[in-house]
C-alpha atoms as one frame of an Amber mdcrd trajectory, in Angstrom:
protein
 -95.451  -4.266 -76.772 -98.958  -3.838 -77.575-100.308  -1.679 -75.144-104.593
  -0.702 -75.634-105.039   2.400 -74.367-108.867   2.229 -73.214-107.691  -0.705
 -72.509-106.358   0.453 -69.464-109.681   2.246 -68.315-111.671  -0.976 -69.397
-108.365  -2.317 -66.689-108.817  -0.221 -63.887-113.180  -0.748 -63.693-111.761
  -4.567 -63.169-113.249  -6.005 -66.894-113.223 -10.211 -65.607-112.238 -10.526
 -69.398-109.288  -8.261 -69.461-107.875  -9.211 -65.692-104.969  -8.051 -64.629
-102.918  -9.144 -61.776-102.438  -5.463 -60.994-105.125  -2.459 -61.719-103.660
   1.544 -62.782-104.753   4.552 -61.462-106.867   6.557 -63.352-107.588  10.382
 -62.666-110.965  11.923 -64.378-109.636  15.451 -64.066-111.795  17.404 -66.071
-115.488  16.449 -68.276-117.843  13.964 -67.953-116.335  10.565 -68.257-118.685
   7.178 -68.629-117.321   3.799 -68.800-120.570   1.486 -70.507-119.986  -2.098
 -71.117-117.273  -1.701 -74.554-116.858   2.483 -74.532-115.187   4.759 -72.524
-117.718   9.039 -72.873-116.399  11.897 -72.725-119.895  13.838 -72.700-119.683
  17.191 -72.024-119.296  18.965 -75.464-118.649  22.900 -73.666-115.979  21.588
 -71.717-113.053  22.765 -73.486-110.182  21.119 -71.050-111.343  17.582 -70.775
-109.082  15.092 -69.292-108.292  11.789 -68.341-105.477  10.161 -66.968-103.712
   7.202 -66.090-101.115   5.885 -64.779 -99.252   3.444 -67.229 -95.870   2.459
 -67.599 -94.279   3.851 -70.908 -90.729   2.345 -72.157 -89.485   1.098 -75.106
 -91.157   0.495 -78.295 -95.034   0.956 -77.764 -98.436   0.427 -80.668-101.086
   2.329 -79.364-104.416   0.829 -81.213-108.338   1.815 -80.148-111.167   3.639
 -82.207-112.660   7.317 -81.911-115.916   8.200 -82.611-117.965  11.699 -82.441
-120.489  11.519 -79.841-121.349  15.568 -81.051-120.738  19.237 -80.335-118.661
  20.141 -83.145-121.539  21.645 -84.851-119.513  24.993 -84.000-117.015  24.188
 -86.214-114.542  23.294 -83.530-113.354  20.335 -81.653-110.396  17.342 -81.003
-109.627  14.830 -79.080-105.636  13.772 -78.679-103.096  12.081 -76.013-100.723
  12.153 -74.073 -98.152  10.499 -74.073 -94.436   9.905 -71.583 -96.282  12.193
 -68.935 -93.815  12.549 -65.211 -97.165  13.328 -63.715-100.774  14.233 -63.680
-102.558  17.130 -62.653-106.099  16.292 -61.061-107.696  18.889 -62.201-108.362
  21.580 -65.733-105.443  21.771 -66.540-103.776  23.586 -70.790-101.083  20.888
 -70.371-100.227  17.392 -69.033 -95.876  18.146 -67.001 -93.203  16.779 -68.863
 -94.447  15.463 -71.806 -95.892  14.972 -75.733-100.031  15.478 -76.597-100.816
  13.745 -80.286-103.752  15.687 -81.340-106.897  14.988 -84.399-108.359  19.037
 -84.146-111.107  20.034 -86.679-111.305  24.387 -86.621-112.420  26.184 -89.529
-110.549  29.396 -87.678-107.572  28.886 -85.371-105.966  31.089 -83.501-102.788
  29.789 -84.571-101.303  31.039 -87.978 -99.613  27.653 -88.059-102.349  25.569
 -87.424-104.418  24.253 -91.199-108.380  26.325 -91.156-111.078  22.959 -91.379
-108.949  19.202 -90.800-105.532  18.472 -89.328-103.673  16.715 -86.390-100.891
  19.014 -84.136 -97.845  17.452 -82.192 -98.069  19.941 -78.928 -94.498  19.399
 -76.264 -96.829  20.068 -73.006 -93.455  21.686 -70.517 -95.699  21.879 -67.161
 -99.051  21.847 -66.813 -99.989  24.903 -67.985 -98.100  25.003 -70.641 -97.142
  24.354 -74.667 -96.478  24.774 -77.603 -96.306  23.333 -81.290 -93.924  21.210
 -82.538 -95.761  19.938 -86.221 -98.309  20.728 -87.628 -99.628  18.575 -90.784
-103.205  19.194 -93.341-104.976  16.245 -93.146-107.756  18.298 -95.105-107.568
  15.797 -97.146-109.142  13.282 -95.425-112.170  15.879 -95.022-114.349  12.403
 -96.023-113.592  11.578 -93.158-115.586  14.924 -90.797-119.318  14.557 -92.790
-122.393  12.896 -90.548-122.006  10.289 -92.289-118.823   8.719 -91.809-118.612
   9.817 -88.625-121.068   8.058 -87.513-119.147   4.840 -87.061-115.744   4.533
 -84.859-112.810   5.841 -86.830-109.480   3.314 -85.837-106.827   5.318 -84.294
-103.013   3.028 -84.423 -99.884   4.876 -82.917 -96.379   3.045 -82.850 -94.159
   4.504 -80.789 -90.208   4.388 -79.271 -89.312   5.787 -75.950 -85.949   5.463
 -76.661 -85.669   7.444 -80.165 -88.218   9.739 -80.177 -90.448   8.785 -83.404
 -93.731   8.523 -83.603 -95.787   6.574 -86.448 -99.465   7.744 -86.391-101.315
   5.080 -89.237-103.913   6.180 -92.291-106.532   5.229 -91.318-108.092   4.081
 -94.448-104.792   2.769 -95.124-102.709   0.940 -92.546 -99.900   0.245 -94.413
 -99.112   3.876 -94.196 -98.487   5.801 -91.566 -97.666   9.910 -91.089 -93.986
   9.837 -89.495 -93.102  12.449 -86.048 -89.562  13.159 -85.019 -90.606  13.743
 -80.789 -86.711  15.674 -80.378 -84.419  15.492 -78.252 -85.573  14.205 -75.199
 -85.226  10.629 -74.724 -84.492   8.406 -74.197 -87.479   8.990 -71.935 -89.736
   7.376 -69.857 -93.865   7.599 -69.165 -95.877   6.883 -65.807 -98.834   8.608
 -67.139-100.927   9.685 -70.367-104.256  11.271 -70.656-106.893  11.578 -72.623
-108.556  14.365 -73.461-111.107  16.644 -76.812-111.979  19.310 -76.975-115.353
  20.811 -77.178-117.351  18.063 -78.455-117.939  14.854 -77.210-116.425  11.561
 -78.455-116.649   7.788 -77.369-113.247   5.437 -77.210-112.997   1.838 -78.216
-110.676  -1.571 -79.189-110.894  -2.531 -82.079-112.420  -5.298 -83.535-110.399
  -8.835 -84.020
């Protein structure tokens, strides 16, 4: 069952091309979110906890496929974006976590405060226990892909593809440069699990999201 993350946002705005019988509920919670004809923008570079909640039932095997483009704000050497999956509730304001959920996070930080997070380009899996508490489950060094964070590359959308199994708690994060390769993440013992919400979020930078071109 294929679900497109940003498609849910566009459908919620009643875009006729992707019309569905029932529109999902969405809640901009923090940051400056703006929808254009084909992209969703978060335009507040100063907001560390930018977030938009989207009511999307999640069960079974799902594929989330979208692209992300850097729009500015990480000149201070720090920035990140990610998505909460399997959230049971949604907090309508700024929050560190997102209920009971898992956060898949892509991070660029030259001076991370947590020693478990590599300097530079990396990805993290967090377990959210509440709207105010999260714990780091796994961290992956992505510095071999540092060329993806150069100004020339960042000017273009970077494809993101996630395969998620809500029964076994498995995630495949596909290599944006080689779609036949993926990073494997084990979400732990909380599964099978059914989620009611997802949350897209950014930290300290402007980012836009869009659908992959077919």
